[in-house]
C-alpha positions as CSV (number, residue, x, y, z in Angstrom):
1,M,102.0,95.9,106.4
2,R,102.4,93.3,103.7
3,N,101.4,89.8,104.7
4,F,103.1,87.0,102.9
5,V,102.6,83.2,103.2
6,L,105.7,81.0,103.4
7,T,104.5,77.4,102.7
8,G,105.4,74.0,101.3
9,T,105.3,70.4,102.2
10,P,106.1,69.1,105.7
11,G,109.9,69.0,106.3
12,A,110.8,71.3,103.4
13,G,112.6,73.6,105.7
14,K,110.1,76.4,106.1
15,T,110.9,76.9,109.7
16,A,114.6,77.4,109.1
17,V,113.8,79.9,106.3
18,L,111.4,81.8,108.7
19,R,114.0,81.8,111.5
20,M,116.6,83.4,109.2
21,L,114.0,85.9,107.9
22,E,113.3,86.8,111.5
23,L,117.0,87.3,112.2
24,H,117.1,89.6,109.2
25,G,114.4,91.8,110.9
26,H,111.2,90.5,109.3
27,A,108.1,89.8,111.5
28,V,107.1,86.1,111.4
29,V,104.0,84.2,112.6
30,E,104.2,80.6,113.5
31,E,102.3,77.7,111.9
32,A,99.0,76.7,113.6
33,A,98.8,73.1,112.6
34,T,102.0,71.9,114.1
35,D,101.1,73.5,117.3
36,V,97.6,72.0,117.4
37,I,99.0,68.5,116.6
38,A,101.8,68.9,119.2
39,L,99.3,69.9,122.0
40,R,96.9,67.1,121.1
41,L,99.7,64.5,121.2
42,A,100.9,65.8,124.5
43,L,97.3,65.3,125.7
44,G,97.4,61.7,124.5
45,Q,95.0,62.3,121.6
46,Q,95.8,60.8,118.2
47,Q,95.3,62.7,115.0
48,P,93.2,63.5,113.2
49,F,90.8,64.1,115.9
50,P,87.2,65.4,115.7
51,G,87.4,69.2,115.1
52,F,91.1,69.0,113.9
53,I,90.6,71.4,110.9
54,D,88.4,73.8,113.1
55,A,91.1,73.9,115.7
56,I,93.8,74.8,113.2
57,L,91.5,77.5,111.6
58,D,90.8,79.0,115.0
59,L,94.4,79.3,116.0
60,Q,95.4,80.6,112.5
61,R,92.7,83.3,112.8
62,R,93.8,84.4,116.3
63,R,97.3,84.6,115.1
64,E,96.4,86.7,112.1
65,E,94.4,89.1,114.3
66,G,97.2,89.4,116.7
67,V,99.8,90.7,114.3
68,R,100.8,94.3,115.1
69,A,103.8,94.8,112.9
70,S,104.9,97.3,110.3
71,G,106.7,96.2,107.2
72,D,106.7,92.7,105.8
73,V,105.1,89.8,107.8
74,F,105.8,86.2,107.0
75,F,103.2,83.6,108.0
76,D,104.1,80.0,108.2
77,R,101.1,78.6,106.3
78,S,97.6,80.0,105.9
79,P,94.0,78.7,105.7
80,V,94.7,77.8,102.1
81,C,97.3,75.3,103.6
82,T,94.5,74.0,105.7
83,L,92.3,73.5,102.7
84,A,95.1,71.6,101.1
85,L,95.5,69.5,104.3
86,S,91.8,68.8,104.3
87,R,92.0,67.7,100.7
88,Y,95.0,65.5,101.4
89,A,93.1,63.8,104.2
90,G,90.0,63.3,102.1
91,L,87.9,65.6,104.3
92,P,85.1,67.8,102.9
93,A,85.7,71.6,103.0
94,A,83.4,72.8,105.8
95,P,81.8,76.2,105.6
96,A,84.2,77.6,108.2
97,L,87.1,76.5,106.0
98,T,85.7,78.0,102.9
99,A,85.1,81.3,104.7
100,A,88.6,81.2,106.1
101,V,90.1,80.7,102.6
102,A,88.0,83.7,101.2
103,R,89.4,85.8,104.1
104,A,92.9,84.6,103.3
105,V,92.7,85.7,99.6
106,A,92.0,89.2,100.9
107,F,94.4,89.2,103.9
108,Y,97.6,87.8,102.3
109,R,99.6,89.2,99.4
110,P,98.9,87.3,96.1
111,T,102.6,86.3,96.0
112,V,103.2,83.0,98.1
113,F,106.6,81.6,98.8
114,F,106.6,77.9,98.1
115,V,109.4,76.1,99.8
116,R,110.2,73.0,97.8
117,N,111.0,69.7,99.4
118,Q,114.7,68.8,100.0
119,G,114.4,65.2,98.9
120,F,113.7,63.7,102.4
121,V,111.5,64.2,105.4
122,E,112.7,64.0,109.0
123,P,110.0,62.5,111.1
124,T,109.1,64.3,114.3
125,A,106.3,63.7,116.9
126,A,104.0,66.0,114.9
127,R,105.4,65.2,111.4
128,R,104.6,61.6,110.6
129,I,104.4,61.7,106.9
130,S,106.5,59.6,104.6
131,F,108.5,61.3,101.8
132,A,106.3,59.7,99.2
133,D,103.2,61.1,100.9
134,S,104.8,64.4,101.3
135,L,105.3,64.6,97.5
136,R,101.6,63.9,97.1
137,F,100.7,66.6,99.6
138,E,103.2,69.1,97.9
139,R,101.3,68.6,94.6
140,I,97.9,69.0,96.3
141,H,99.2,72.0,98.2
142,E,100.5,73.7,95.0
143,E,97.3,73.0,93.1
144,T,95.2,74.5,96.0
145,Y,97.1,77.7,96.0
146,L,97.0,78.2,92.3
147,E,93.2,77.3,92.2
148,C,92.7,80.1,94.8
149,G,94.4,82.7,92.6
150,F,97.8,83.0,94.2
151,T,101.2,83.3,92.4
152,L,103.9,81.0,93.6
153,V,107.4,82.1,94.0
154,E,109.6,78.9,94.0
155,V,112.1,78.6,96.8
156,P,114.2,75.6,95.5
157,P,116.1,73.2,97.7
158,G,119.6,74.3,98.6
159,P,121.6,76.0,101.3
160,L,119.5,78.0,103.7
161,A,121.2,81.4,102.9
162,E,120.4,80.9,99.2
163,R,116.7,80.0,100.0
164,V,116.3,83.2,102.1
165,A,118.0,85.2,99.3
166,V,115.3,84.0,96.9
167,V,112.6,85.3,99.2
168,E,114.3,88.6,100.0
169,A,115.0,89.2,96.3
170,A,111.4,88.7,95.5
171,L,110.4,91.5,98.0
172,R,112.4,94.1,96.1
């Protein structure tokens, strides 16, 4: 099993790329942060809440441990993304986050698929970031992955089929 990260700024189109990869027969694992945020909002809690980063890490870890696939697996984000989110939010990297990033370096392939922004961000209940802020987060995100020793494969903006073709071509 080869574990790959598919990442990028909020609203870049990661989920659409993942859905098409899944339709092409690849195993995919959903993003933890969006699910944690959506649950907290449904409970009437605003973000970020105390323990926000820890809740994301816990769900990411459980999802990583639950994978029972053969072949390539695509993860929508990783603990390195959580480190980038922590930096973006101005939060210190707690020991649990540092440990999760160290595990991620060993767990995931060194090649990370970085889905670039498409020039806009569609707000959702869980995605409340402006386009300008998403560009700042994209830069922090990219720097964090490179700092952790990953190699980025650029998935440029464009039609979905072309974006998926970039990912699948890099697998060969």
